[in-house]
C-alpha positions as CSV (number, residue, x, y, z in Angstrom):
1,M,-84.3,47.6,-25.1
2,P,-80.8,48.6,-24.1
3,Q,-79.0,46.0,-21.9
4,A,-75.6,45.6,-20.5
5,T,-73.3,42.9,-19.4
6,P,-73.0,42.4,-15.6
7,D,-69.8,43.2,-13.7
8,Q,-67.6,44.7,-16.4
9,Y,-69.4,47.3,-18.4
10,T,-66.7,49.3,-20.0
11,G,-68.3,51.0,-23.0
12,S,-70.4,54.0,-23.4
13,G,-73.5,52.2,-24.6
14,P,-75.3,48.9,-24.2
15,V,-73.8,45.6,-25.1
16,P,-75.9,43.9,-27.8
17,G,-77.4,40.5,-27.0
18,A,-76.7,40.5,-23.3
19,V,-79.3,39.3,-20.8
20,P,-80.0,40.8,-17.4
21,R,-78.8,38.8,-14.5
22,E,-81.2,36.3,-13.1
23,R,-82.5,37.2,-9.7
24,G,-83.4,33.7,-8.6
25,T,-80.0,32.1,-7.9
26,G,-80.9,30.0,-4.9
27,G,-80.1,26.7,-6.6
28,V,-76.9,27.8,-8.3
29,V,-74.5,27.2,-5.5
30,P,-75.5,23.7,-4.4
31,V,-75.9,22.5,-8.0
32,L,-72.4,23.8,-9.0
33,A,-70.9,22.5,-5.8
34,F,-72.4,19.1,-6.6
35,A,-71.0,19.2,-10.1
36,G,-67.6,20.0,-8.6
37,I,-67.8,17.1,-6.2
38,T,-68.9,14.8,-9.0
39,V,-65.9,15.5,-11.2
40,A,-63.5,15.4,-8.3
41,V,-64.7,11.9,-7.4
42,M,-63.0,10.7,-10.6
43,Q,-59.5,11.3,-9.1
44,T,-59.9,8.9,-6.2
45,L,-62.5,6.6,-7.6
46,L,-60.1,3.7,-8.1
47,V,-57.9,4.3,-5.0
48,P,-59.6,1.5,-3.0
49,I,-58.8,-1.1,-5.7
50,I,-55.5,0.3,-7.0
51,K,-53.6,-2.7,-5.7
52,D,-56.0,-5.1,-7.5
53,L,-55.9,-3.3,-10.9
54,P,-53.2,-5.5,-12.4
55,A,-55.2,-8.6,-11.8
56,L,-58.5,-7.1,-12.8
57,L,-57.1,-5.8,-16.1
58,R,-54.8,-8.8,-16.7
59,T,-51.7,-6.6,-17.0
60,S,-48.5,-5.7,-15.2
61,P,-48.5,-3.2,-12.2
62,D,-46.5,-0.7,-14.3
63,N,-49.1,-0.7,-17.1
64,A,-52.0,-0.6,-14.6
65,T,-50.8,2.8,-13.2
66,W,-51.7,4.3,-16.6
67,V,-55.4,4.0,-15.5
68,I,-54.6,6.6,-12.8
69,T,-52.1,8.6,-14.7
70,A,-54.5,9.1,-17.7
71,T,-57.0,10.9,-15.5
72,L,-54.5,13.2,-13.9
73,L,-53.0,14.2,-17.3
74,A,-56.4,14.8,-18.9
75,G,-57.6,16.8,-16.0
76,A,-54.4,19.0,-16.1
77,V,-54.8,19.6,-19.8
78,S,-58.5,20.3,-19.8
79,T,-58.8,22.8,-17.1
80,P,-57.3,25.9,-18.8
81,I,-58.7,25.0,-22.1
82,M,-62.3,24.6,-20.9
83,G,-61.9,27.7,-18.8
84,R,-61.1,29.7,-21.9
85,L,-63.8,28.1,-24.0
86,G,-66.3,29.0,-21.2
87,D,-65.1,32.7,-21.3
88,L,-65.7,32.8,-25.1
89,Y,-68.8,30.6,-25.7
90,G,-70.6,30.3,-22.4
91,K,-69.6,28.8,-19.1
92,R,-72.7,26.7,-18.5
93,R,-72.5,25.3,-22.0
94,M,-68.9,24.2,-21.5
95,L,-69.8,22.9,-18.0
96,L,-72.4,20.6,-19.6
97,A,-70.0,19.5,-22.2
98,S,-67.4,18.6,-19.6
99,L,-70.0,16.5,-17.7
100,A,-71.1,14.9,-20.9
101,V,-67.6,13.8,-21.7
102,M,-67.2,12.4,-18.2
103,V,-70.4,10.4,-18.5
104,V,-69.2,8.9,-21.8
105,G,-65.8,8.1,-20.3
106,S,-67.5,6.4,-17.3
107,L,-69.7,4.2,-19.6
108,V,-66.6,3.3,-21.7
109,C,-64.9,2.0,-18.5
110,A,-68.0,0.3,-17.2
111,F,-68.2,-2.1,-20.2
112,T,-64.5,-3.1,-20.6
113,D,-61.7,-5.1,-19.0
114,D,-59.3,-4.1,-21.7
115,L,-56.4,-1.9,-20.5
116,A,-56.2,0.3,-23.6
117,V,-59.9,1.0,-23.7
118,M,-59.9,1.6,-19.9
119,I,-57.2,4.2,-20.3
120,V,-59.2,6.0,-22.9
121,G,-62.3,6.0,-20.7
122,R,-60.3,7.3,-17.7
123,A,-58.8,10.1,-19.7
124,L,-62.4,11.1,-20.7
125,Q,-63.3,11.1,-17.1
126,G,-60.4,13.3,-16.2
127,F,-61.5,15.8,-18.9
128,A,-64.3,16.9,-16.6
129,M,-62.0,18.6,-14.2
130,G,-62.6,21.8,-16.2
131,A,-66.0,22.0,-14.6
132,I,-64.6,23.4,-11.4
133,P,-63.1,26.7,-12.8
134,L,-66.2,27.0,-15.0
135,G,-68.4,26.8,-11.9
136,I,-66.4,29.5,-10.1
137,G,-66.7,31.7,-13.2
138,I,-70.5,31.2,-13.3
139,M,-70.7,32.1,-9.6
140,R,-68.8,35.4,-10.2
141,D,-71.1,36.3,-13.1
142,E,-74.4,35.4,-11.5
143,L,-74.3,35.7,-7.7
144,P,-74.9,38.7,-5.6
145,R,-71.6,39.9,-4.1
146,E,-72.5,39.1,-0.5
147,K,-72.9,35.4,-1.4
148,L,-69.9,35.2,-3.7
149,G,-67.1,34.6,-1.2
150,S,-68.6,31.5,0.5
151,A,-70.0,30.1,-2.8
152,M,-66.6,30.2,-4.5
153,A,-65.0,28.8,-1.3
154,L,-67.4,25.8,-1.5
155,M,-66.8,25.3,-5.2
156,S,-63.0,25.4,-4.8
157,S,-63.1,23.0,-1.9
158,S,-65.2,20.6,-3.9
159,I,-62.0,19.2,-5.4
160,G,-61.0,17.9,-2.0
161,V,-64.5,17.1,-0.8
162,G,-65.2,14.9,-3.8
163,G,-61.9,13.2,-3.5
164,G,-62.4,12.6,0.2
165,L,-66.0,11.3,0.0
166,A,-65.2,9.0,-2.9
167,L,-62.8,6.9,-0.8
168,P,-65.4,5.3,1.6
169,G,-68.1,5.2,-1.1
170,A,-65.9,3.5,-3.6
171,A,-64.5,1.1,-1.0
172,L,-68.0,0.1,0.0
173,V,-69.0,-0.6,-3.6
174,A,-65.8,-2.4,-4.5
175,Q,-66.1,-4.6,-1.4
176,H,-69.7,-5.7,-2.0
177,A,-70.2,-5.5,-5.8
178,D,-68.5,-5.9,-9.1
179,W,-65.8,-3.2,-9.6
180,H,-67.5,-2.0,-12.8
181,T,-70.3,-0.7,-10.6
182,L,-68.0,2.2,-9.7
183,F,-68.2,3.5,-13.2
184,F,-72.0,3.0,-13.6
185,G,-72.3,5.1,-10.4
186,A,-70.0,7.8,-11.8
187,A,-72.1,8.0,-14.9
188,G,-75.2,8.3,-12.9
189,L,-73.8,11.1,-10.9
190,G,-72.8,12.9,-14.1
191,V,-76.2,12.6,-15.6
192,L,-77.8,13.9,-12.4
193,S,-75.4,16.8,-12.3
194,M,-76.2,17.7,-16.0
195,V,-80.0,17.6,-15.3
196,L,-79.6,19.8,-12.2
197,T,-77.4,22.2,-14.1
198,V,-79.9,22.6,-16.9
199,L,-82.7,23.2,-14.4
200,A,-81.0,25.6,-11.9
201,V,-77.9,27.2,-13.5
202,P,-78.4,30.2,-15.9
203,E,-76.1,30.8,-18.8
204,S,-73.7,33.7,-18.1
205,S,-73.9,36.7,-20.4
206,V,-70.3,37.7,-19.7
207,R,-68.2,36.9,-22.7
208,A,-64.6,37.5,-23.6
209,G,-63.7,38.9,-27.0
210,G,-61.6,37.2,-29.7
211,R,-61.4,33.6,-31.0
212,F,-60.2,30.4,-29.4
213,D,-56.5,29.8,-29.7
214,W,-56.3,26.3,-31.2
215,F,-52.6,26.3,-31.7
216,G,-52.1,27.6,-28.1
217,A,-54.3,24.7,-26.8
218,L,-52.3,22.2,-28.8
219,G,-49.0,23.6,-27.6
220,L,-50.1,23.7,-24.0
221,S,-51.5,20.1,-24.2
222,V,-48.3,18.7,-25.7
223,G,-46.1,20.7,-23.2
224,L,-48.1,19.6,-20.1
225,V,-48.2,15.9,-21.2
226,A,-44.4,16.0,-21.8
227,L,-43.9,17.6,-18.3
228,L,-46.4,15.6,-16.2
229,L,-45.8,12.2,-17.8
230,P,-42.2,11.8,-16.6
231,V,-43.2,13.3,-13.3
232,T,-45.8,10.6,-12.7
233,K,-43.8,7.8,-14.3
234,G,-40.3,8.8,-13.4
235,S,-40.0,6.4,-10.5
236,T,-40.9,3.5,-12.8
237,W,-38.8,4.5,-15.8
238,G,-35.9,5.8,-13.8
239,W,-35.3,9.5,-13.2
240,T,-32.1,9.5,-15.2
241,S,-33.4,7.3,-18.1
242,S,-33.4,8.7,-21.6
243,T,-37.2,8.6,-21.8
244,T,-37.6,10.7,-18.6
245,L,-34.9,13.2,-19.5
246,G,-36.0,13.4,-23.1
247,L,-39.6,14.2,-22.2
248,F,-38.5,16.9,-19.7
249,G,-36.4,18.4,-22.5
250,V,-39.4,18.3,-24.9
251,A,-41.5,20.0,-22.2
252,V,-39.0,22.8,-21.8
253,V,-38.8,23.5,-25.5
254,V,-42.5,23.2,-26.3
255,L,-43.7,25.3,-23.3
256,G,-41.0,27.9,-24.1
257,L,-42.2,28.2,-27.7
258,W,-45.8,28.2,-26.5
259,G,-45.2,31.0,-24.1
260,W,-43.3,33.0,-26.8
261,M,-46.3,32.6,-29.1
262,E,-48.9,33.4,-26.5
263,L,-47.3,36.7,-25.7
264,R,-47.7,37.8,-29.3
265,L,-51.4,37.0,-29.7
266,K,-54.2,39.5,-29.1
267,A,-56.5,36.8,-27.7
268,P,-54.2,34.0,-26.2
269,L,-55.4,30.9,-24.5
270,V,-53.7,32.1,-21.4
271,D,-52.9,35.7,-20.8
272,L,-49.3,35.3,-19.5
273,R,-49.0,38.9,-18.7
274,T,-51.9,38.6,-16.3
275,S,-50.6,35.3,-15.0
276,A,-47.2,37.0,-14.3
277,R,-48.8,39.5,-11.9
278,R,-47.5,39.1,-8.4
279,E,-50.9,38.1,-6.9
280,V,-51.7,35.6,-9.7
281,L,-48.3,34.1,-9.9
282,L,-47.8,33.7,-6.2
283,T,-51.3,32.2,-5.8
284,N,-50.6,29.6,-8.5
285,L,-47.3,28.7,-6.9
286,V,-49.0,28.3,-3.5
287,S,-51.6,26.1,-5.3
288,V,-48.9,23.7,-6.4
289,M,-47.7,23.3,-2.8
290,L,-51.3,22.8,-1.7
291,G,-51.8,20.1,-4.3
292,V,-48.7,18.3,-3.0
293,A,-50.0,18.5,0.6
294,F,-53.6,17.4,-0.2
295,Y,-52.7,14.3,-2.2
296,A,-50.1,13.1,0.3
297,V,-52.7,12.3,3.0
298,S,-54.9,10.5,0.4
299,L,-52.0,8.3,-0.5
300,I,-50.7,7.5,3.0
301,L,-53.5,7.1,5.4
302,P,-55.5,4.5,3.4
303,Q,-52.4,2.3,3.1
304,L,-51.5,2.6,6.7
305,L,-55.0,1.7,7.8
306,Q,-55.2,-1.4,5.6
307,L,-51.7,-2.8,6.3
308,P,-51.9,-6.0,8.5
309,T,-51.1,-5.7,12.2
310,S,-48.4,-8.4,11.7
311,T,-46.2,-5.6,10.3
312,G,-46.0,-4.1,13.7
313,Y,-47.4,-0.8,12.6
314,G,-50.3,-1.5,10.2
315,L,-53.8,-0.9,11.6
316,G,-55.4,-4.0,10.0
317,Q,-58.6,-2.2,9.0
318,S,-60.9,-3.2,6.1
319,M,-61.2,-1.2,2.9
320,V,-64.5,0.3,4.0
321,V,-63.3,1.3,7.5
322,A,-60.2,2.8,6.0
323,G,-62.3,4.9,3.7
324,L,-64.5,6.0,6.6
325,C,-61.5,7.0,8.6
326,V,-60.3,9.3,5.8
327,A,-63.8,10.6,4.9
328,P,-63.7,13.4,7.5
329,L,-61.1,15.0,5.3
330,G,-63.7,15.8,2.7
331,L,-66.5,16.5,5.2
332,T,-64.5,19.0,7.1
333,M,-63.4,20.8,4.0
334,M,-67.1,21.3,3.2
335,L,-68.0,22.6,6.6
336,V,-65.2,25.2,6.8
337,A,-66.5,27.2,3.8
338,P,-68.7,29.5,6.0
339,L,-65.8,30.0,8.4
340,Y,-63.7,31.1,5.4
341,A,-66.3,33.7,4.5
342,R,-66.1,35.2,8.0
343,I,-62.3,35.3,8.1
344,S,-62.0,36.6,4.6
345,A,-64.6,39.4,5.3
346,R,-62.7,40.6,8.3
347,R,-59.1,40.0,7.4
348,G,-59.0,39.1,3.7
349,A,-58.4,36.0,1.6
350,K,-54.6,36.2,2.2
351,V,-55.0,35.8,6.0
352,S,-57.5,32.9,5.5
353,L,-55.0,31.2,3.1
354,M,-52.2,31.5,5.6
355,I,-54.3,30.3,8.5
356,G,-55.3,27.3,6.5
357,M,-51.7,26.4,5.5
358,A,-50.6,26.8,9.1
359,V,-53.3,24.3,10.2
360,I,-52.2,21.9,7.5
361,A,-48.6,22.1,8.8
362,V,-49.9,21.4,12.4
363,G,-51.9,18.4,11.1
364,Y,-48.9,16.8,9.3
365,G,-46.6,17.6,12.2
366,A,-49.0,15.8,14.6
367,G,-49.3,12.9,12.2
368,L,-45.6,12.2,12.6
369,V,-46.4,10.8,16.1
370,M,-50.1,9.9,15.7
371,M,-50.2,6.8,13.5
372,S,-50.7,4.0,16.0
373,A,-54.5,3.8,16.1
374,A,-57.4,4.3,13.7
375,W,-58.9,7.1,15.8
376,Q,-55.7,9.0,15.4
377,T,-56.0,8.9,11.6
378,V,-59.5,10.4,12.0
379,V,-58.1,13.3,14.0
380,I,-55.4,13.9,11.4
381,S,-58.1,13.8,8.7
382,V,-60.2,16.4,10.5
383,V,-57.3,18.8,11.1
384,L,-56.0,18.5,7.6
385,G,-59.5,18.8,6.2
386,A,-60.0,22.1,8.1
387,G,-56.7,23.5,6.9
388,I,-57.0,22.4,3.3
389,G,-60.6,23.6,3.2
390,L,-59.6,27.1,4.4
391,A,-56.7,27.2,2.0
392,Y,-58.5,25.9,-1.0
393,S,-61.4,28.3,-0.3
394,S,-59.1,31.3,-0.4
395,L,-57.6,30.6,-3.9
396,P,-60.5,31.6,-6.2
397,A,-61.0,34.9,-4.3
398,L,-57.4,35.8,-4.8
399,I,-57.5,34.9,-8.5
400,V,-60.9,36.6,-9.2
401,G,-59.8,39.8,-7.4
402,A,-56.7,40.0,-9.6
403,V,-58.1,39.4,-13.1
404,D,-60.7,40.9,-15.4
405,P,-64.2,39.3,-15.2
406,K,-63.9,38.2,-18.8
407,E,-60.8,36.1,-17.9
408,T,-62.3,34.4,-14.8
409,G,-62.7,31.0,-16.4
410,A,-59.3,30.8,-17.9
411,A,-57.6,32.2,-14.8
412,N,-59.3,29.8,-12.5
413,G,-58.6,27.0,-15.0
414,L,-54.9,27.8,-14.7
415,N,-55.1,27.8,-10.9
416,T,-56.8,24.4,-11.0
417,L,-54.0,23.3,-13.3
418,A,-51.5,24.4,-10.7
419,R,-53.2,22.2,-8.1
420,S,-53.2,19.3,-10.6
421,I,-49.4,19.7,-11.1
422,G,-49.0,19.6,-7.3
423,T,-51.1,16.5,-7.1
424,S,-49.0,14.8,-9.9
425,V,-45.8,15.8,-8.2
426,S,-47.1,14.5,-4.9
427,S,-48.1,11.2,-6.5
428,A,-44.7,10.7,-8.0
429,V,-42.5,11.8,-5.0
430,I,-44.6,10.0,-2.4
431,G,-44.8,6.9,-4.5
432,M,-41.0,6.9,-5.0
433,V,-40.4,7.4,-1.3
434,L,-42.7,4.6,-0.3
435,A,-41.3,2.2,-2.9
436,R,-37.6,2.9,-1.9
437,T,-38.3,2.5,1.8
438,A,-40.6,-0.6,1.5
439,I,-39.8,-3.6,3.5
440,G,-40.3,-7.3,2.5
441,T,-43.0,-9.4,4.1
442,G,-42.9,-12.7,2.3
443,P,-43.2,-12.5,-1.5
444,T,-44.2,-8.9,-1.5
445,A,-42.9,-5.6,-0.2
446,V,-45.1,-3.1,1.8
447,P,-44.6,0.5,2.7
448,S,-42.7,1.0,5.9
449,M,-43.4,3.4,8.8
450,H,-40.2,5.2,8.0
451,G,-41.5,5.8,4.5
452,F,-44.8,7.1,5.9
453,R,-43.0,9.5,8.2
454,I,-40.7,10.8,5.4
455,S,-43.8,11.4,3.3
456,F,-45.4,13.4,6.0
457,V,-42.2,15.5,6.3
458,I,-42.3,16.2,2.6
459,A,-45.9,17.3,2.8
460,T,-45.0,19.5,5.8
461,A,-42.1,21.1,3.9
462,A,-44.3,21.7,0.9
463,V,-47.0,23.5,2.9
464,L,-44.4,25.6,4.8
465,G,-42.9,26.6,1.5
466,G,-46.4,27.6,0.4
467,L,-46.9,29.5,3.6
468,A,-43.8,31.5,2.9
469,L,-45.0,32.3,-0.6
470,A,-48.4,33.3,0.7
471,A,-46.8,35.8,3.1
472,L,-45.5,37.6,0.0
473,L,-49.0,38.2,-1.4
474,P,-50.2,41.8,-1.3
475,S,-52.6,42.6,1.5
476,H,-55.9,44.1,0.8
477,H,-57.5,46.0,3.6
478,A,-60.1,47.8,1.4
479,P,-63.6,46.4,1.5
480,A,-64.0,43.8,-1.1
481,R,-67.7,43.5,-1.5
482,T,-68.5,45.8,-4.4
483,E,-70.8,44.8,-7.1
484,L,-71.5,46.5,-10.4
485,L,-74.5,45.3,-12.3
486,A,-76.1,47.0,-15.3
487,S,-79.7,46.0,-15.6
488,S,-82.3,46.3,-18.4
489,E,-84.6,49.3,-18.9
490,D,-87.6,47.3,-17.7
491,D,-85.8,46.6,-14.4
492,T,-84.9,50.3,-14.1
493,A,-88.5,51.4,-14.7
494,L,-89.7,49.1,-11.9
495,S,-87.3,50.5,-9.4
496,G,-87.9,54.1,-10.4
497,V,-84.1,54.8,-10.5
498,R,-82.0,55.8,-13.5
499,G,-78.6,55.9,-12.0
500,F,-77.2,54.1,-9.0
501,R,-78.7,51.9,-6.3
502,G,-77.5,49.3,-3.8
503,R,-76.9,48.7,-0.2
504,V,-74.5,50.0,2.5
505,L,-73.1,47.0,4.4
506,D,-70.5,46.3,7.1
507,A,-67.6,43.8,6.8
508,D,-69.9,40.9,7.9
509,G,-72.5,41.7,5.2
510,A,-75.0,43.3,7.7
511,P,-76.8,46.5,6.6
512,V,-75.6,49.8,7.9
513,A,-78.8,51.8,8.6
514,R,-79.1,55.5,8.0
515,A,-75.7,55.8,6.3
516,N,-75.0,58.8,4.1
517,V,-74.2,58.2,0.4
518,T,-72.9,61.1,-1.8
519,L,-72.7,61.0,-5.6
520,I,-69.8,63.0,-7.1
521,D,-69.8,63.7,-10.8
522,P,-66.8,63.4,-13.2
523,R,-65.9,67.0,-12.5
524,G,-65.7,66.4,-8.8
525,R,-68.9,68.2,-7.9
526,Q,-71.7,66.8,-5.7
527,A,-74.4,65.4,-8.0
528,G,-76.6,63.8,-5.3
529,L,-76.9,63.0,-1.6
530,T,-79.2,60.5,0.1
531,T,-79.5,58.5,3.3
532,A,-79.8,54.8,3.3
533,D,-82.9,53.2,4.9
534,D,-83.0,50.8,7.9
535,E,-82.0,47.9,5.5
536,G,-79.0,49.9,4.2
537,R,-80.7,50.5,0.8
538,Y,-80.1,53.7,-1.2
539,S,-80.8,55.1,-4.7
540,L,-79.3,58.1,-6.5
541,V,-80.2,59.5,-9.9
542,A,-77.3,60.1,-12.3
543,P,-77.7,63.2,-14.4
544,A,-75.8,61.9,-17.4
545,A,-73.5,59.1,-18.6
546,G,-70.0,59.1,-17.1
547,R,-67.8,57.9,-14.3
548,Y,-68.9,58.8,-10.8
549,V,-67.7,58.4,-7.3
550,L,-70.1,57.1,-4.6
551,A,-68.9,57.9,-1.1
552,G,-70.5,56.2,1.9
553,S,-70.1,57.3,5.5
554,A,-71.7,56.4,8.9
555,T,-71.0,56.9,12.6
556,G,-68.4,54.4,13.8
557,F,-67.2,53.5,10.3
558,A,-64.4,54.8,8.1
559,P,-65.6,56.7,4.9
560,Y,-65.4,54.6,1.8
561,A,-65.5,55.8,-1.8
562,H,-65.9,53.7,-5.0
563,S,-65.6,54.8,-8.6
564,A,-68.3,53.4,-10.9
565,L,-69.3,53.9,-14.5
566,Y,-72.9,55.0,-15.4
567,P,-73.4,54.1,-19.1
568,G,-76.5,56.1,-19.6
569,E,-79.2,54.6,-21.8
570,A,-81.8,54.6,-18.9
571,L,-79.9,51.9,-17.1
572,V,-79.4,51.3,-13.4
573,V,-76.0,50.3,-11.9
574,D,-76.0,48.4,-8.6
575,V,-73.1,49.3,-6.3
576,D,-72.9,47.9,-2.8
577,L,-70.7,50.0,-0.5
578,V,-68.9,48.1,2.3
579,L,-67.8,50.2,5.3
580,A,-65.0,49.1,7.6
581,P,-65.1,49.9,11.3
582,R,-62.7,52.8,12.2
583,A,-60.8,50.6,14.7
584,A,-60.2,48.0,12.1
585,V,-58.9,50.6,9.7
586,R,-56.5,52.0,12.3
587,S,-55.1,48.6,13.2
588,S,-54.5,47.7,9.6
């Protein structure tokens, strides 16, 4: 039976071996979001015990930081690589592989007190960060268009949600059980996530052409390690030391050669020409700034809350209470995903991104004068969580709207990498500021209130810079909810349509009853005309293969036309037409 690949049918006939899209996708979103939260937990899993790591691992504080650095580096390297592998060989398959590596890494850490072995295990845990762009890619391939925006928003926010929720959970475990229990818990979450993925998530039939670029993966990995290693360790090694400057030099040379090579390949690891498009480039630069802003609050508030009151500004809270005060950061990020969907449907992802960044700036600005009580840190967490949630939710929609469906995994992997770079920069800069402004209290030095405020100013400056970049993004006023889906011959036979079918919707996803839908053939002639039913459903027979225009119109709405390819071969193509109110079109 002839079949076609969803969302990007570009040929004149069926694509061999493709599978029709699964209709039952109810469990896909929560399962993928859970997977994203699970892998994001790895980034902040050890934050509650970071000050105790030197004693626990019987090593120096400088060496103990490698346990954190290894996870950040592995996550940065793995995201674009796993995204590309998913585009080529199956996104669910690579998602399961990422989770499996994370489970192995967690078990390695759970059974060791040796620093070198612990670093290896933590690197394996960080490798799982590729699951987030893979999940976004699966959502694009499998979900109906009206559910896609909020689903991608939740998946993108899972980075912050997992990081925020891990703090109180890890603190509770570390305070009442052996610290190795943290890793057994992480392994359990990974196994549960794998089982749920197998049961609920279908494998995408969307595949990119070509072969995997192994030399490109090696070059990118070496270049990123050479770049991020001195960023994360520069304050320890010295920013002008030969090691730091030498690694920065290696990064420039390796990444330059890597880019030169990628531009000459037919199937590169990262399509740099696509990445250089205005929308993609600006979105990735904004993501770096968001990474800086997100990680700053995770570094500052827990320390402020746990410092003793004898310092004059510390809040004297326990590890668990400190985690609970910061937990609203992750919870609020999760709760704003539906709000993002409404804002994006009405105004576009760019507006949602800018609103989110403005809220972050307000949160950090308020934090400059709200650090004197535990309840104030909760307020800061809620405000920042809302802003970061809106901003993070907007990123995948901007990326997905600018790239070919076959490049979704790799493009979102690069975007996640941009956020990881921001996180690494934030860790290095905030760590340096807190260290240089620390004050002595007996045998040890602790962060000062001056250092906390400088850190908040840095985060505010980063988010304002990101806001300026976001303002340069192109605005899209055209309706965004258009879905192309080529189904199998059996599916077509059941529907009685051999052409086009779908729904006419408004900007909020509600059906537009009794709308007119006109089919215009490749020569510009009317090939069909119908009226949608009370649920907005319509169907039109296409007389032959070719590219058609479907024009929708209804009272009170601006006309909307969409070009769609009908491949023939007794297939049906689903096209949802989204009509904008006339007033909204005039104002835009």
